[in-house]
Structure formats: C-alpha cells, structure tokens
N, C-alpha and C positions, 0 to 999 in steps of 0.2 A: 459221384462227383458232378457238380453242376456244369452244364454245357455253356460254352462261351457264345454270346450273341454277336451280331455284326458290329455294334458299338465297341465291344471289348476288343475285337480284332483291330478296328481302326485306331483305338487308343494305343494298343500295343505296338503296332507298326509305326505310329507317329512318334512314340517314345523312343523306339529303336533308332529312327531317323535322326531325332534330335541328339541322342547320345553319340551316334556316329559322327554327326557334324561337329559336335563339341570336341570329340577325340581328335578329329582331323585338324581342327583349328589349333588345338594345343600342340599337336605334332608339328604343324607348319611353323608356329611361332618359335618353338624350341629349335627347330632346324634352322630357321633364319638366324638365330643368335649364334649358331655354330659355324655359319659361313664365314670364310676369311674376309677381312675388312676390304681387301682389294677387289672382291667380287660384289660388295654391297654398293647400292646406289647412294650417291651423296645426297644429303638432305639439307645442307647449308654450307656457308662459306664464312671464314674468319674475316670480318671487316677490318679489325685491327687487334693487336695485342700489345701489352705494355709490360716490360720486365719479365718476371718468371711465370709463364703460363704453360701448363703441362697438359698433355692429352694421352689417354690410354684407350687403345682399341679393345673391343669387347672380347676378342680371342687372345689377348696378350696380357702378361702380368706386369710388364715394365711400363713406366711412364716415360714419355719423350717430349721434347720441346715442341710447342705449337707455334707456327709462324703465321704471319699475315698472309691472306689470300689462299691458305690451305682449305681443302674441303673437309666438311664434317660428315661422318657416316652414322648410320643407325647404331644406337647403343654406345656411342663414344662417351667416355667420361672426361670432363674438363675440370681442371683445378687451378686456382690462382693462389699464389703465395702473398705474403704481406706486401703492401704498396704495389700490387700488380692487378691488372684487370684486363678484360677482353670483351669484344663485341662481336656477335655472330648474327648473320642474316639468314633466316630459314627460307626454304623454297616457297613457302606460302606468304612470304613478305614480312613475317614477324621478326623483330629485332630483339635480341637478348643481350643485355649487358651484365656481365658477371663481376661483382665487386671483389675487392681483396679478401683473401682467406675464405673462399667459397668453393663449393664443388657441386657440379650438376652432371646428370646423365641425360643424353639427348635421344629422343625417339620420335617417330613420325607415324601417324595412322591416317591414311588418306590425306586430307588437307589440314589436319590438326597436328600442331606441334606439341609433343609431350616432354615436359621438363621435370625430372626428379631432382629436387633441391635437397641434397644430402646435408647441407649446412651452409650458413652464410646468407648473402643477400643477392638477389637478381632484380633487374629492371626489365620490363617488357614494354615494347612499343608496337602497337598493332594498328593497322589501317583497316579500312572497310573490308570485311570478309575474312579477316585473319582470326582464326580460332586457336586457342592453346589451352592445355591443361597442365597446371603446376601441382605436383605432389610434394609436400614438405616432409621433413624427417619425422615429424610427430604423427604422420598419417592423415593429415588434412588434405583434401582434394579441392583444388580451385579451378573452376572452369571459366576461362576468360573469353569475352566476346568483344572484339575490336577495342581492346583495352590497353591503356597505358597504366602500368602498375609498378609498385615496389613491393617485393615479397621477401620477408625475412624468416629464417627458420633455425631452430636448434633441435635437439633431440626431443624436447617435450613442450616447446612453444612454437607458435607461428603468428605471423602478422601480414596483412595485406592492406595496402593503401591504393585506392583507385583515383587517378586524376582525370582520366577520360574513359568512356565505355562503361562496362559493367562486369561483375564477376559473381559466380555462384559458388559458395563455399560450403563444403559438406564434410562432416566427420561423425562417425558412429550414429548415422541416421539423422543427425541434426543438421538442418539446412538453413543458410542465410544468404540473402541477396545483398550485394554491396554495389552501390552506384557511384557515379562520378562525384568526387568531393567527400567520399566516405572512407573510413578505415575500420577494419575488424581485427581484433587481437584475441588470442586464446592463450591463457597462462598455463602453468604446469599443473594446476588443479582442474583444468578443463573449463574454467569460467570464461565466458565470452563477453567482450566489451565492444560495442559498436558506437562509432562517433561520427558526427556530421560536422564538416568544417565550413565556416561561413566565408572564408577568404580563399580565393584561388590563386596559386602561384603561377606566374606567366613566364618569367625568365630569371635565371637560367633554368633550363629543363632539368628535371630530376635525374641525377646520375651523370650529368654532363662533365666533360673533361676540358679544362681551360689550359691551352698549351702556350699561352703568352702571359707569363706571370708579371710582366712589366706593365701591362695594361689593366686599368680598373675593371672590376667585375660589375656588370650592370644588373641590379636586382629590380624586378618589376612584379607587381601583384595587383589583383582587383579587390580594392577595399570597398566596403559598403558605401562609403562616401569619399569624394576627393579631399574633403576637409578633415577627415578623421586623423587623429594622432596615432601613428603606428610605431611599433617597436620591432626592429629586425634583430633577431638573435642568431649569432653565428658561433657554433661550437666546434673546436677541432678534436682530434682523437685523444689528445692529452687532457681534455676536459676544460680547456681554457675557453671562457665565454666572452664574446664580444657583443656589445649592445649598441645599436644605433637608433636614435629617435628621429622620426621624420614625419612631417605632415604631408600627406599625399600618398602616392602609390609607386614611387621609384626611388632608387638609391644607387650610387656608384661608389665602390670602395676597392682599393688595392689590397690583396691578401697575399701573404707569403705562401710558398709552396706547401701543400698539405691536403688532407682530406677533411671536409667540413660538413656539418649538418646545419641547415638554416631553416628558420621558421619566422612567421610574421604574426603579431597580435595587434589589434587595433581597438581604440576606444572611440565612441561616437563623439562628434564635435558638440560643444556645449549648447549651440543654438539649435540642435536637432531635438525634436520632441520624442521621436522613437529611439529607443536604445538598441541600435544595431550592433556594431562592433563585431567581436569574435576573433577567431584565430585560424591559421592555415595548417595544412599538413606539414610534416617535416620533409625536407628534400636534401639529397646528397650533392655535394659539389667537390670536385677534385681540381686542385691547381698543381700543374706539373712543375717540378723543380727545374732549374737551368739544366738543359740536357746537352750532351755531346752529340755531334753529328756522327753517323755511322757509315762506314765504308761498305757499300753494297757490292761493288766490283771495281778493281780486283781486291781480293781479300788480303789482309796483312800477311806478308811472307809468301804469297802465292808465286809459283813458278809457271810462267805462261809459255807454251810452245811457240817456236818461231813462226810456224805456219798459222798461228792464231793471232799474232800481234797486230796484223794489219786491220783486224776487226775490233781492236780494243777501244772500248768506250768507258771512261771513268764515270761511276755512278755513286751517289751518296744520298742519304735521307735522314729524317729525324725519326728515331724509333718510336713506334706507337702513335704516330700522328700523320695526318695527311697534309700538314703544313709544309709548303715549299719555301725553302730558305735561300734567298739570294746570297751568293758567296763568291769569293775570289779563289780561283784554283791556281796552284803553283806546282811545277814539276821540275825536279833537279836530279842529278846523279851524285850530289854531295849531300851528306846528312845535315849539314848546317844551312843548306839552300843558298850557299854563297854564289853559285853559278846557275842561273835559271835557264832551263830549256824553253819554258813557256809560262806565261802568266796570263790568265784569261778570267773574265767575269762570266758568271752563269746565273740565270734566274730559274733554271729548270732542274738543277741537280744532275746535269749531264755535261760531259766535255769529251769531244773527239780530239785526241792529241795528234801531233804530227807523227810521221813514220818514225818508229823507234827501233834501234839496233839492239842486238843481244847485250845484256848487262844488267846491273842493279840500279833501281830507281827509287826515289823518294817523292811523295806527293802530299800536299796538304790543302785543306779547304778552310777558309776563314770567313765566317758569316759577316755580312755587310750591314752595319747599323742595328744589329740585334745582339745586345750584350748578354741576353739570357742564354744564348747558345754558345757552347764551347767549340773551339776549332778541332778539326780532325787532322791527324798526321798518320801516315801509313807508308809502307814500303813493299816492293815486289821486284821480281826479276824476270827477264826474258831469256829463255834458253837458246843456246846456239844450235839446237837440233830440233828437227820436226818430230812430233809425237802423234800417236794415234788419237784421232778425234772421233766422237760419235757423229752419226749422220742419220738423216731420216730415210727410212725404207721407202722405195718407190710405191709400195702397196698402201702407204698412208693416204687417207682422204685428203684431197686438195680442194675440191669443190663439191658441196653437198646441196642438192635441191630438195626442198621440203614442200609439203602441201600448203596452199595459201592460208589455211586456218591453223596451221601448226605453230607452236610457240618456241620449239627447240628441236635440236637434232643431236644424234649421237655421232661424234667424230672419232674415228678409229685412228689413233696415232701409233705408228710402229717405227722402231729405230734399230740401229746396229751399232755395236762398239767392238772394234777388232782387238782391243787390248784385253787385259785380265778382267775377270769378273768383278763388277763394281756395283754400287748403289746409284740410283738415278733420281733426279728431281726434274719433272717436266713443268715448265712455266709457260703460261699463256698470257699474252697482252694484246692490245689493239694497235700498238705501234711497234715498228721493228727495232726501236731503241729500248723497248721494255721499260719505259719511264714509270709505269705503274702496272704491276702484275694483277691480272684478274683471277687467275686460277694457278694453283701450285699443287703438285702431287708427288709424293715420295713412293718409290717402288724399286724392287730388285728385278722385276720383269723387264721385258723390252717392248711392251705395248701397253696402251691405256686407252680407255674409252671416255672421252670428255663430253659432257652435256652442255651445249652452247646454243644461245639464241641467234637469230639471223644477224650477220655482220661479217666484217673482215678481221681476221686475227693473224697473229704470228706466234709460233711456239718454238721452244728450244730445249735442248737436253743438257742438263748439268750432271757431270760425273763426280761422285763423291766417294770417300772411303765409306766403309760399311756403317760407321757410327754417325755419318753426316756431320763430321766436325770440320772437314777440309774439302773445299771445292778444288777438284783436280783439273778438269777440262770442261769446256762449254762448246756446244755445236753452233753453227751458224743459224740465224733465224729461218724458219720455214713458214711460208704463207699458207693460209687456210681461209676459205670463204664459204659461208652458208647463205644460200639464196632461197627465196620463196618462188615457187613456180608461178608463172604468169597464168592468169585465168584465160581460157579461150575466149576469143571475141564472139560476141553474140551474133548468131546467124542473121544474114540480111533477108528480110521478108519482102518478097515482091508484092507490091500493092496490086490487087486485082479489083477492078471495078465491075460490078454486076451490070449487065445490059438491061435494057428496058424489058 
C-alpha cells in the first residue's frame, strides 16, 4: 500500500474541515427554521396593507390576517388576494410592494433581502446599498443592486423590468445583466428576450396607489424630444384599452377605480432628421375605489370598563392609506342622532370626548369635502363596573442608553394581566394618542423585545380573544425613551512652553 505524503494529509484534513463546516451550516439553517416565530428577529415591517392580506409563520400551518405596522420575521409567507396588496420595508431599507394574487416568502442573509416569489408580481424599491435576491417560481435567480424593479412569475415563466439600478439574472448556468431601462423575459420554452426601452416613465411610479380617485392622475415621461407625438395607452384588468395622443411629455386624466397597466410610445417630430422615437416599459397603477372610514377605537359593539372610560379617545382612519381625512365627529345616545352629546371637527382622525357615564353610545364620522370617502357609523357601551386591565410590569425598560455609534436598542417590554388567559397585541407609537402606530406585535406571552432606534416612544397592551377578533381591554400608554450616551469631553491639555 502506498504511503501518504504531507500534501495528502493536508488535503485530507482540509476536506474534513470543509465538510464539517458545511454540515454545521446546514444544521444551523435547519435549526433556525424550526425556532418559534416569537423568538426570531424581525427583518421588516408592514408599511401598509389593503383588503385581504394574509401571513403564515414558518412554524405554523394556518394563515392569519396581516395588519399595518406588524413586524415581518424570517421565513414568513405573505399572500394577497384579488384587489389586495401590501408594502413591506425591510431592515436594509428595501421596499417590497406585493401586487394582488401574489405570494412571497421573506428571508434575510446579512444585509441582503431574499424574496421567493411563488407567483404573481412584486415591485422592489432600493436605495444606495440595498441588495436583494428574488427567486421566481420557475427557478430564475435575480440579484438586484440598488434597483427599482418589477418582477413577475408563474410556474414556468419569469420577467424582470429595471427602471433604476441593475440586476443579474441567472438560470441553469445562463447569466444575463439587466440595466436601467431594460427588461428580460423568459418564456415556458426557456427562450430569453431582452429589450431596451428608449422612453423613461417618470410619474406615477410603477406600482403606485392613488387614494384620491376624484383627482386627475398626472402622467409624465422623458421623450426623446419635447416635440415628439406620443401615445399613452392605459389598459385595465378587463382588457379595456384607453388611448391618449399628446405632443410633449405629460398628460393628466381622471380614471375610475381599478388596476391599470400603462405605457408610452412616441414618434419623432417631422422636422427632426434623426428617427428617435421608441417606447417605454409598462408600469402598474392602482386607483382605489371610494372607501369607507374605519373605526380604530372603540370597535363596534365594544364594552369599555368604567375605569377605562376616562382615557377614551375616538380614532378612525382610511384602511390601506396614510391619507388623513378631515371629518366631523358626532356622538349621541340615540341611534338616530336626534340628541347630540357633542359635535366636533377633526383634521387628525382623533377626538377626545367629554366625560361619559355608563350606558350605550352611537358615534359617526362624516368626511368634509371628500365625496369619495363614505361616512363611518359605530356604537359601543360603557360598563357600570370596573374590570381587570393589563398594566406594565415595573421591570420593563423605561430609559435605555446606547453607545454613540449604535443605531438601535433592544427594549424589553413586560406586562401583567390579572384576568383570565388572553392574547395580546403590543402597539408602539411616538405620541401618547397613538395617532400612527410604528410597531405592532401579537403574542400570547407577557413580554416582548422590540428593536427601536433612538427616540421617545409610547407603548400599550391590547387584550384580545384568542382569535384576535375582538379587542377586550386596553392598558394606559407607557413611556419609553432610548438615548445615546454622551461622548466624554476631550481632556484639557495644559500648554507647556519650553524654556530657553
């Protein structure tokens, strides 16, 4: 038998080390997927959601409703139904907009966001330094660098259009670079078509949502020449095509509620010697239908304990939108509002009522000067008895000091609830009226670690039934502050003058 030399031993030990490392990484990755969602670190937050948007944790079989301001965890799956969409901001700054009838799985490796697009369409918006990898259902891998893109996927086709930045597309060893103003399509036979667009769309941004259908939509693009004759084509989901001819690079049109795909094609002006012209990429535009305001608090039919009534603040919003609707608030104990207790105008979506006694109440909110929004009517009651309310545990963090170069801190929030076992939702905002939630977390535990940047915050505990269908009680706001440590002052140096 031949004897092994020194190089053989080195190669053998190096191979064993590599195999051990690979085995450990596989074990670590599989173990991470098995950790409960409550123990995983959040990798993003829901910027908004519209209508039916569902989320499934990696360790659960059931889908549940996804709300605005909720955190997204590793390996979460998110699904949108028809006429529904959502927008997520990842920790690295990447924004992901999920179109209707789409499904994605979210992952994060270092500072790179990983998006597995199981089907449908997503838009990505990346700033400087934001990297992402999109894997489509047909096995195509798309590496995005500071890119704004539109990615579509079915089981056997994929498409990417890049409006800003760049992307590297790979499948079965075949690699393609896609730059700004280019699109790459792969059909079911594996054929690849790459196209360069001469016209850049400026406004509205691809995937944008228009929440004011009464106002004209402003279309803008960069044509090869201001004198070019351009044709704007707008197609809805039913296939109805609208064509608008214009000379120049802008157009304003009012569109009924719906989802549209629009594109611009231009012909060079007759007095030009060079035949420029060309066409643009296709972009998506959604116009929201007239929406009804939503009661944020109190919920319809809610019974408020007497010891909580003094902190009652009425809140409402427009679902799926950051639009603040000025409205007139009315409160009565009669269902027909024949006898008003108070009538007030609000431009913030908040009203603090006068002191209320136990009994049943009716309230309504009527938008002012905005015909596209429907009025809200709801009712609640105040109990004649005090009830158990949740409260913050004294062990909760109140002030946290972090190093001057740190960007965030882990805030330990602990609470107690003396009543029967319930489910909780912790909400964090930057004002004690919670006019806009920054973070929202569901749990059946009585503690949570929130990752927050420096600033002043308020958090509160909402007590729900186990299915999160009914809000039962709410705690009083609790203040929390995260501060950066001050750098020590530079030591004073005594000036010494050398003698002769």
